[in-house]
C-alpha positions in Angstrom: -21.2 7.3 24.4 -21.7 4.0 22.5 -19.2 0.9 23.4 -18.8 1.1 19.5 -18.3 4.5 19.0 -15.4 4.4 21.5 -14.0 1.2 20.3 -13.5 2.8 16.6 -12.7 6.2 18.0 -9.8 4.6 20.0 -8.5 2.5 16.9 -8.4 5.4 14.5 -6.7 7.6 17.1 -4.1 4.8 17.6 -4.1 3.9 13.9 -3.0 7.3 12.9 -0.5 7.6 15.5 1.4 4.6 14.1 1.3 5.7 10.6 2.7 9.2 11.7 5.6 7.3 13.9 6.1 4.9 10.8 6.6 8.1 8.5 9.0 9.5 10.8 11.1 6.5 10.8 12.2 7.8 7.3 12.0 6.2 3.9 12.9 2.8 2.5 15.4 2.2 -0.6 16.1 -0.5 -2.6 19.0 -1.2 -5.1 18.3 -4.2 -7.0 20.9 -5.9 -9.7 20.3 -9.2 -11.7 23.0 -10.4 -13.9 22.4 -13.5 -15.9 23.8 -12.8 -19.6 27.7 -13.2 -19.3 30.0 -13.6 -22.1 30.7 -17.4 -21.8 34.3 -17.1 -22.5 34.1 -16.0 -19.1 31.3 -16.7 -17.2 28.5 -19.4 -17.6 25.2 -17.6 -18.1 22.6 -17.9 -15.4 19.2 -18.8 -15.9 16.4 -16.9 -13.4 18.9 -14.3 -11.6 16.6 -11.5 -13.6 13.3 -13.0 -12.0 15.0 -13.4 -8.5 15.3 -9.3 -8.6 12.0 -8.5 -10.4 9.8 -10.7 -8.2 11.6 -9.0 -5.6 10.6 -5.9 -6.1 7.4 -6.6 -6.5 7.3 -7.8 -2.8 9.1 -5.1 -2.0 6.4 -2.7 -3.4 3.7 -4.7 -1.5 5.2 -4.6 1.6 5.0 -1.0 1.7 8.5 0.2 -0.4 7.6 3.2 -2.9 9.0 2.1 -6.6 10.1 5.3 -6.6 13.0 4.8 -4.4 13.7 1.0 -5.9 16.3 1.0 -8.5 16.8 -2.2 -10.7 19.3 -3.4 -13.0 19.2 -6.2 -15.1 20.0 -7.8 -18.7 16.7 -6.5 -20.0 16.9 -3.0 -18.7 17.7 0.3 -20.7 21.2 1.1 -21.4 21.3 2.8 -18.6 20.1 0.4 -15.9 22.2 -2.5 -17.5 24.1 -4.6 -14.8 27.7 -3.1 -16.1 30.0 -2.5 -13.6 30.5 1.4 -13.8 26.8 1.9 -13.9 26.2 -0.5 -10.9 28.5 1.8 -8.8 27.1 5.0 -10.2 23.2 4.0 -9.3 24.1 2.8 -6.0 26.3 5.8 -5.3 23.1 7.8 -6.5 20.9 6.2 -4.3 22.4 6.3 -1.4 23.8 9.9 -1.5 21.4 12.2 0.8 20.0 9.0 2.5 19.6 10.1 6.6 20.1 8.0 9.3 16.1 7.3 9.8 16.0 5.9 6.6 16.3 2.1 5.5 18.7 0.6 2.8 17.9 -2.7 1.0 20.6 -4.2 -1.5 19.9 -7.2 -3.3 22.5 -9.0 -6.1 21.6 -12.0 -8.2 24.5 -13.3 -10.0 28.0 -15.1 -10.4 30.5 -14.0 -7.7 34.3 -15.2 -7.2 37.0 -15.4 -4.6 40.7 -15.3 -5.5 43.3 -17.3 -3.9 45.6 -14.7 -1.3 43.1 -12.1 -1.1 40.7 -11.5 1.7 37.6 -10.1 -0.4 35.3 -11.6 -2.9 33.9 -9.9 -5.8 30.5 -9.8 -7.9 30.3 -10.1 -11.0 28.3 -7.6 -13.2 27.4 -8.6 -16.9 30.8 -7.4 -18.3 33.1 -9.0 -16.0 36.8 -10.3 -16.8 38.3 -13.0 -14.6 41.8 -11.8 -15.3 41.0 -8.4 -14.9 39.7 -7.6 -11.3 38.9 -3.9 -12.1 35.9 -5.5 -14.0 34.7 -6.9 -11.0 32.8 -5.2 -7.6 35.1 -6.3 -4.7 32.4 -6.7 -1.6 35.1 -5.3 0.8 38.5 -2.9 0.4 38.5 0.8 -0.7 35.7 1.6 -3.2 33.9 -1.8 -2.3 30.3 -2.4 -1.7 31.0 -2.9 2.2 32.8 0.7 2.3 30.1 1.7 0.2 27.0 0.6 2.4 29.4 1.7 5.9 29.5 5.5 4.8 25.6 5.4 4.1 23.9 7.4 7.0 21.4 5.0 7.2 21.2 3.1 10.4 19.3 -0.1 9.0 21.0 -1.7 6.1 20.3 -5.0 4.9 22.3 -7.1 1.9 21.5 -10.1 0.1 23.6 -11.9 -2.1 22.2 -15.0 -4.5 25.8 -15.7 -6.1 27.4 -19.1 -6.9 30.7 -19.4 -4.8 32.3 -22.6 -6.2 34.1 -21.9 -9.6 31.6 -20.2 -11.9 34.2 -20.7 -14.8 33.5 -24.4 -15.1 33.8 -25.9 -18.3 35.4 -22.8 -19.6 38.4 -23.4 -20.5 40.0 -19.9 -21.4 38.4 -18.2 -18.3 39.7 -21.2 -16.0 43.3 -21.0 -17.2 43.6 -17.4 -16.2 42.6 -17.5 -12.8 43.1 -19.1 -9.3 40.4 -18.9 -7.6 39.9 -20.7 -3.7 36.6 -21.7 -1.3 37.6 -19.5 1.6 35.3 -17.3 3.3 36.8 -14.1 4.6 34.7 -11.3 3.8 34.2 -9.1 7.3 31.0 -7.5 7.3 30.6 -3.6 8.8 28.8 -3.0 11.7 25.5 -1.6 11.2 25.0 -4.0 8.1 23.2 -7.7 8.1 23.6 -9.7 5.4 22.6 -13.3 4.2 24.1 -15.2 1.2 22.8 -17.8 -0.9 25.1 -20.1 0.2 28.6 -21.4 1.4 32.0 -21.0 -0.3 32.2 -24.1 -2.7 28.7 -24.4 -3.1 26.4 -23.3 -5.9 23.1 -21.6 -5.6 20.4 -23.7 -7.2 17.2 -23.0 -9.7 14.2 -24.2 -9.3 13.0 -24.9 -12.9 9.1 -24.9 -12.1 9.1 -21.4 -10.4 11.9 -20.0 -12.3 13.7 -18.5 -9.3 16.4 -19.3 -7.6 15.7 -21.4 -4.7 17.5 -18.9 -2.0 15.5 -16.3 -3.7 12.2 -17.7 -3.8 12.6 -18.1 -0.3 13.4 -14.6 0.6 10.6 -13.5 -1.4 8.0 -15.9 0.3 9.5 -14.8 3.8 9.8 -11.4 3.2 5.8 -11.3 2.3 5.5 -13.2 5.9 4.5 -16.5 4.4 6.5 -18.6 7.0 5.1 -16.3 10.1 3.3 -18.4 12.8 0.1 -17.0 14.4 0.6 -14.0 16.4 4.8 -14.5 15.6 6.6 -11.1 15.2 8.3 -10.6 11.9 11.9 -10.3 12.9 14.9 -10.4 10.8 16.4 -13.2 13.0 13.4 -15.4 12.0 13.6 -14.4 8.2 16.9 -15.4 8.2 16.6 -18.6 9.8 13.6 -19.6 7.4 15.3 -18.7 4.6 18.5 -21.2 5.6 16.3 -23.7 6.5 14.1 -23.8 3.5 16.7 -23.5 1.2 18.7 -26.1 2.5 15.8 -28.5 2.4 14.7 -27.7 -0.8 17.9 -28.6 -2.4 18.5 -31.5 -0.7 15.0 -32.8 -1.9 15.4 -31.3 -5.3 19.3 -32.3 -6.2 20.8 -34.1 -3.8 23.2 -31.5 -3.1 24.2 -29.1 -0.5 23.3 -25.4 -0.3 23.5 -23.5 3.1 22.7 -19.5 3.3 25.1 -17.6 5.5 24.3 -14.8 7.5 26.6 -12.2 8.7 25.2 -9.3 10.8 26.9 -6.7 12.4 24.4 -4.6 14.5 23.9 -3.1 18.0 20.9 -2.9 19.9 17.7 -5.2 19.8 16.8 -7.5 17.1 16.3 -5.7 14.0 12.9 -6.9 12.3 10.9 -7.2 9.1 7.7 -6.3 7.1 4.8 -8.0 7.3 2.8 -9.5 4.2 -0.4 -7.0 4.7 0.1 -3.4 4.4 -2.8 -1.3 5.0 -3.0 2.5 3.8 -4.0 5.1 6.7 -7.7 4.5 7.4 -10.0 7.3 6.4 -11.3 9.3 9.7 -14.6 8.0 10.5 -17.1 10.4 11.9 -19.6 9.8 14.8 -22.3 8.5 14.8 -20.0 4.6 13.7 -21.8 2.0 13.1 -21.1 -1.4 14.2 -19.5 -2.6 10.7 -17.4 0.7 10.5 -16.0 0.3 14.0 -15.1 -3.4 13.3 -13.6 -2.5 10.0 -11.1 0.0 11.8 -10.2 -2.4 14.4 -9.6 -4.7 11.8 -7.3 -2.2 10.2 -5.5 -1.5 13.5 -4.5 -5.4 13.9 -3.5 -5.8 10.2 -1.1 -2.5 10.3 2.3 -3.5 8.8 5.2 -3.4 10.5 8.3 -1.2 9.8 11.3 -2.4 8.9 13.4 -3.0 12.5 11.9 -2.1 15.2 
């Protein structure tokens, strides 16, 4: 048998086996929420939060997520997908229902976040949030909270990405500021099986890069997800992704604003270190029939080398 024929045959067999294995690992789901058009009597309006989730959606699709399995809620959507509290929770529950242990779930939120004095949990603010009414916000922890919903979900691989200012979101809004008592405590507890990254520490602000029209944090989340920061044959692990996003966000905010913004990583999972997707996604190659040309064999070999990693090992 010609040497190139043998190599091509091995490559096709290995690549086909890889994709069969990947398909056995389940589906990849994503739930993305961007809130910017807040009631200014309550919360400052935010720029770029919508762009954050739209651009992240594109990155997910490029890395192999099926668009049909991605839910996107933001201010410019139709009525069903506006990021109001009731709609966010309903759509999240619909997405999580029926998810299996072999599936992957990514939840990304971009908007305001608050924490009240004397309470253990923080809150994410939908566009209809009122600071004097906790029932209009989404609790991160506790009964009916976001963590409880994710913990109940059967998927073994769950990633939470939160881009939210963690200082006083009502600065300059006298009406809202007089109604609530906020603090800078950092008490969120991450349930087992979830990895999470917040855009900044308590008391810090999430900064915008006007040239990129994205939050600095989310810009690096997107770039990291695409694999832009991988070096050589570096494996795209989740820890490496977190490290790059933290370091690059910190440096950019320092350089642009001379301020502090340091993302916070919380993770509670068991087993080997979870991983990330690679930037290059290759569809299963067409099956070759002998005799192979040298060019066909080389193309098949390259396809295997460039095959994407699934989320988590």
